[in-house]
C-alpha positions in Angstrom: 41.3 -35.7 46.7 43.9 -37.6 48.7 47.4 -38.4 47.4 49.0 -41.7 47.8 52.5 -40.6 48.1 54.5 -37.4 48.3 56.4 -38.4 45.1 53.1 -37.9 43.1 52.4 -34.6 44.6 56.0 -33.4 43.7 55.3 -34.7 40.1 52.0 -32.9 39.9 53.2 -29.7 41.3 56.3 -29.8 38.7 53.9 -30.3 35.9 51.6 -27.4 36.9 54.5 -25.2 37.2 56.3 -26.2 33.9 53.3 -26.3 31.4 52.4 -22.6 31.6 56.0 -21.9 31.0 56.1 -23.9 27.6 53.0 -21.8 26.3 54.8 -18.5 26.4 56.5 -17.8 23.0 60.0 -16.3 23.1 60.6 -12.9 21.5 62.5 -12.6 18.3 66.0 -11.8 18.6 68.2 -10.9 15.5 70.5 -13.9 16.1 68.0 -16.7 15.6 67.6 -18.3 12.4 64.7 -16.6 10.3 63.2 -17.9 7.1 65.3 -15.5 5.3 68.3 -16.8 6.7 67.3 -20.4 5.9 66.7 -19.4 2.4 70.3 -18.0 2.3 71.7 -21.1 4.0 69.7 -23.3 1.4 71.5 -21.1 -1.4 74.9 -21.6 -0.2 74.2 -25.3 0.3 73.1 -25.6 -3.5 76.0 -23.5 -4.5 78.4 -25.7 -2.8 76.9 -28.6 -4.2 77.0 -27.5 -7.7 80.6 -26.6 -7.3 81.3 -30.4 -6.1 79.3 -31.6 -9.2 81.5 -29.3 -11.4 84.6 -30.7 -10.0 83.6 -34.4 -10.4 82.6 -33.9 -14.0 86.0 -32.2 -14.6 87.9 -34.8 -13.1 85.9 -37.6 -15.1 86.3 -35.7 -18.2 90.0 -35.4 -17.7 90.4 -39.2 -16.9 88.4 -40.2 -19.9 90.4 -37.9 -22.2 93.9 -39.3 -21.1 92.5 -42.9 -21.3 91.5 -42.3 -24.7 94.6 -40.6 -25.7 96.7 -43.5 -24.3 94.4 -46.0 -26.0 94.9 -44.2 -29.4 98.7 -43.9 -29.0 98.8 -47.9 -28.0 96.5 -48.6 -31.1 98.6 -46.4 -33.4 102.0 -48.2 -32.3 100.4 -51.5 -32.6 99.3 -50.9 -36.2 102.6 -49.1 -37.1 104.4 -52.2 -35.8 101.9 -54.7 -37.6 102.1 -52.9 -40.8 105.9 -52.8 -40.7 106.2 -56.5 -40.0 103.7 -57.3 -42.6 105.7 -55.1 -45.1 108.9 -56.9 -44.3 107.3 -60.2 -44.4 106.1 -59.4 -47.8 109.6 -58.3 -49.1 111.1 -61.5 -47.7 108.3 -63.6 -49.5 109.0 -61.7 -52.9 112.6 -62.8 -52.6 112.1 -66.2 -52.2 110.2 -67.6 -55.3 107.9 -70.7 -54.6 
């Protein structure tokens, strides 16, 4: 078979050299990730995610508690002032006969 250019010969030789090298599996070394380490990593990520959710719930609960407390105090003071105003208005109305 005759090649048309030296460049195609170079690519063909490079392919023949590289392909057999890919088929050889690399030996296991302890520093590489294994299935056990993947499971440990997944567990740590799940733990961290659960902590983040817990902190979010805590923050939301605190905000809701404080907002409810402020709203309750505001309603209490408005009611107190309205009742006081109504009672004073009733006293004024009782003094002035119609």
